[in-house]
Structures are given as C-alpha cells and as structure tokens.
ZAGU-424623 format. One record per residue: residue in one letter; x, y negated, z of N, C-alpha, C, O in turn. Coordinates in nm, 4 decimals, decimal comma. Layout:
% residues N
code	n_px	n_py	n_pz	ca_px	ca_py	ca_pz	c_px	c_py	c_pz	o_px	o_py	o_pz
A	X	Y	Z	X	Y	Z	X	Y	Z	X	Y	Z .
...
% end
This chain:
% residues 58
code	n_px	n_py	n_pz	ca_px	ca_py	ca_pz	c_px	c_py	c_pz	o_px	o_py	o_pz
M	3,4876	-2,3066	0,9397	3,3486	-2,3034	0,8972	3,3347	-2,2362	0,7599	3,2387	-2,1629	0,7361 .
T	3,4288	-2,2608	0,6716	3,4196	-2,1998	0,5394	3,4416	-2,0494	0,5447	3,3845	-1,9761	0,4640 .
K	3,5235	-2,0021	0,6384	3,5433	-1,8577	0,6533	3,4118	-1,7906	0,6914	3,3771	-1,6846	0,6393 .
L	3,3402	-1,8536	0,7822	3,2122	-1,7989	0,8264	3,1131	-1,7934	0,7105	3,0407	-1,6951	0,6944 .
F	3,1104	-1,8990	0,6302	3,0187	-1,9026	0,5165	3,0554	-1,7962	0,4133	2,9670	-1,7295	0,3593 .
K	3,1849	-1,7796	0,3853	3,2280	-1,6779	0,2887	3,1940	-1,5380	0,3374	3,1511	-1,4528	0,2597 .
K	3,2137	-1,5151	0,4673	3,1814	-1,3842	0,5247	3,0311	-1,3583	0,5148	2,9882	-1,2472	0,4837 .
F	2,9524	-1,4613	0,5414	2,8065	-1,4489	0,5322	2,7637	-1,4223	0,3877	2,6735	-1,3421	0,3637 .
A	2,8272	-1,4885	0,2924	2,7912	-1,4727	0,1511	2,8263	-1,3327	0,1002	2,7565	-1,2806	0,0132 .
R	2,9329	-1,2705	0,1524	2,9724	-1,1360	0,1090	2,8883	-1,0267	0,1741	2,8805	-0,9157	0,1215 .
N	2,8264	-1,0558	0,2856	2,7479	-0,9562	0,3574	2,6185	-0,9291	0,2812	2,5404	-1,0213	0,2576 .
E	2,5949	-0,8040	0,2423	2,4769	-0,7694	0,1633	2,3748	-0,6881	0,2422	2,2797	-0,6368	0,1833 .
E	2,3914	-0,6751	0,3715	2,2965	-0,5967	0,4505	2,1579	-0,6592	0,4480	2,0580	-0,5879	0,4394 .
G	2,1511	-0,7895	0,4552	2,0215	-0,8573	0,4531	1,9485	-0,8361	0,3222	1,8265	-0,8204	0,3206 .
A	2,0230	-0,8355	0,2114	1,9619	-0,8138	0,0802	1,9025	-0,6737	0,0710	1,7945	-0,6557	0,0146 .
A	1,9716	-0,5752	0,1254	1,9208	-0,4380	0,1213	1,7916	-0,4261	0,2026	1,6983	-0,3569	0,1619 .
I	1,7870	-0,4928	0,3154	1,6661	-0,4890	0,3983	1,5487	-0,5521	0,3246	1,4366	-0,5016	0,3303 .
V	1,5746	-0,6619	0,2561	1,4688	-0,7280	0,1793	1,4201	-0,6371	0,0670	1,3000	-0,6290	0,0415 .
E	1,5113	-0,5695	0,0007	1,4724	-0,4782	-0,1065	1,3865	-0,3634	-0,0536	1,2859	-0,3275	-0,1147 .
Y	1,4259	-0,3067	0,0591	1,3446	-0,1996	0,1183	1,2078	-0,2524	0,1601	1,1072	-0,1831	0,1450 .
G	1,2036	-0,3728	0,2118	1,0758	-0,4327	0,2507	0,9848	-0,4525	0,1317	0,8649	-0,4259	0,1398 .
L	1,0407	-0,4993	0,0205	0,9600	-0,5181	-0,1006	0,9111	-0,3845	-0,1559	0,7972	-0,3741	-0,2014 .
A	0,9962	-0,2829	-0,1521	0,9546	-0,1504	-0,1984	0,8417	-0,0961	-0,1117	0,7462	-0,0376	-0,1627 .
L	0,8530	-0,1154	0,0180	0,7471	-0,0716	0,1093	0,6168	-0,1460	0,0818	0,5090	-0,0869	0,0874 .
L	0,6265	-0,2741	0,0524	0,5080	-0,3536	0,0213	0,4385	-0,3019	-0,1046	0,3157	-0,2940	-0,1089 .
V	0,5158	-0,2669	-0,2062	0,4584	-0,2140	-0,3300	0,3892	-0,0799	-0,3043	0,2773	-0,0577	-0,3506 .
V	0,4547	0,0080	-0,2317	0,3969	0,1393	-0,2026	0,2697	0,1250	-0,1192	0,1703	0,1928	-0,1450 .
A	0,2728	0,0373	-0,0198	0,1549	0,0163	0,0646	0,0388	-0,0408	-0,0165	-0,0763	-0,0025	0,0045 .
S	0,0682	-0,1315	-0,1084	-0,0377	-0,1897	-0,1924	-0,1023	-0,0838	-0,2809	-0,2244	-0,0811	-0,2966 .
I	-0,0209	0,0022	-0,3379	-0,0745	0,1099	-0,4219	-0,1592	0,2054	-0,3387	-0,2660	0,2479	-0,3826 .
A	-0,1123	0,2394	-0,2190	-0,1871	0,3307	-0,1322	-0,3214	0,2702	-0,0918	-0,4231	0,3395	-0,0930 .
I	-0,3228	0,1437	-0,0567	-0,4489	0,0785	-0,0168	-0,5467	0,0786	-0,1333	-0,6648	0,1079	-0,1152 .
G	-0,4986	0,0460	-0,2521	-0,5859	0,0479	-0,3697	-0,6405	0,1865	-0,3984	-0,7576	0,2014	-0,4334 .
A	-0,5564	0,2881	-0,3840	-0,6005	0,4256	-0,4089	-0,7055	0,4685	-0,3072	-0,8051	0,5311	-0,3432 .
F	-0,6835	0,4349	-0,1799	-0,7805	0,4717	-0,0772	-0,9142	0,4011	-0,0985	-1,0195	0,4610	-0,0771 .
Q	-0,9113	0,2759	-0,1400	-1,0363	0,2048	-0,1668	-1,1112	0,2681	-0,2833	-1,2328	0,2864	-0,2775 .
Y	-1,0380	0,3014	-0,3887	-1,1000	0,3650	-0,5048	-1,1599	0,4999	-0,4675	-1,2737	0,5299	-0,5034 .
L	-1,0829	0,5813	-0,3953	-1,1315	0,7132	-0,3562	-1,2528	0,7026	-0,2636	-1,3457	0,7828	-0,2733 .
G	-1,2519	0,6051	-0,1750	-1,3660	0,5865	-0,0849	-1,4919	0,5506	-0,1598	-1,5992	0,6041	-0,1316 .
T	-1,4795	0,4599	-0,2558	-1,5956	0,4191	-0,3355	-1,6462	0,5355	-0,4195	-1,7668	0,5587	-0,4278 .
T	-1,5549	0,6082	-0,4815	-1,5943	0,7218	-0,5650	-1,6599	0,8306	-0,4815	-1,7602	0,8885	-0,5235 .
T	-1,6057	0,8589	-0,3657	-1,6634	0,9604	-0,2777	-1,8024	0,9198	-0,2315	-1,8935	1,0026	-0,2284 .
N	-1,8192	0,7948	-0,1961	-1,9504	0,7455	-0,1533	-2,0532	0,7603	-0,2650	-2,1667	0,8010	-0,2402 .
T	-2,0142	0,7278	-0,3865	-2,1044	0,7411	-0,5012	-2,1420	0,8872	-0,5233	-2,2586	0,9179	-0,5481 .
N	-2,0453	0,9770	-0,5145	-2,0729	1,1196	-0,5355	-2,1634	1,1771	-0,4273	-2,2542	1,2547	-0,4569 .
V	-2,1390	1,1395	-0,3022	-2,2216	1,1901	-0,1921	-2,3634	1,1369	-0,2037	-2,4597	1,2100	-0,1807 .
T	-2,3763	1,0112	-0,2388	-2,5102	0,9526	-0,2553	-2,5853	1,0228	-0,3681	-2,7044	1,0514	-0,3557 .
G	-2,5150	1,0505	-0,4784	-2,5779	1,1222	-0,5891	-2,6188	1,2636	-0,5505	-2,7252	1,3105	-0,5912 .
A	-2,5369	1,3311	-0,4737	-2,5686	1,4673	-0,4300	-2,6892	1,4682	-0,3380	-2,7752	1,5557	-0,3486 .
C	-2,6960	1,3721	-0,2486	-2,8104	1,3643	-0,1579	-2,9389	1,3376	-0,2353	-3,0439	1,3944	-0,2053 .
G	-2,9290	1,2509	-0,3348	-3,0464	1,2224	-0,4165	-3,0905	1,3443	-0,4950	-3,2103	1,3673	-0,5113 .
A	-2,9958	1,4226	-0,5437	-3,0299	1,5411	-0,6230	-3,0931	1,6486	-0,5338	-3,1769	1,7263	-0,5795 .
L	-3,0528	1,6525	-0,4076	-3,1091	1,7514	-0,3154	-3,2434	1,7087	-0,2591	-3,3162	1,7894	-0,2011 .
G	-3,2756	1,5814	-0,2765	-3,4019	1,5299	-0,2244	-3,4013	1,5163	-0,0733	-3,5067	1,5157	-0,0098 .
S	-3,2849	1,5055	-0,0172	-3,2731	1,4944	0,1276	-3,3027	1,3510	0,1711	-3,2545	1,2557	0,1099 .
A	-3,3810	1,3365	0,2754	-3,4156	1,2045	0,3251	-3,2987	1,1424	0,4028	-3,2785	1,0210	0,3995 .
T	-3,2237	1,2255	0,4714	-3,1094	1,1736	0,5470	-2,9826	1,2459	0,5056	-2,9776	1,3689	0,5029 .
C	-2,8811	1,1688	0,4736	-2,7509	1,2276	0,4356	-2,6413	1,1574	0,5112	-2,5239	1,1906	0,4947 .
% end
C-alpha cells in the first residue's frame, strides 16, 4: 500500500492538468470581460451615431 501511495505522490501529471485548467480559466475570464466591454462600447457608439443622423430606426 505504501508503494502505491509513494508512486501516486511522485506522479505530477495531475498537477500539470490543474495548472493548464487554471490558466484556461484566467484566459477565458479575461476574454469574457473584454467581449462585454467591447459590446457595451459598440452599443453606445452605434446609438450615438444613430442619434446624430436623426434616424428613427437603427
């Protein structure tokens, strides 16, 4: 039983997978925040342009 535990403790494949998962989570969080910001900014700009053109429907 102790051999199995020692072998499990030396195995670092699981740690690498967790690290990649955390890195992916950070990148995904940044991307979601950027897309939300860009969407809000684009909506504001389009609304302002429509108002400046005096268009009833945009």
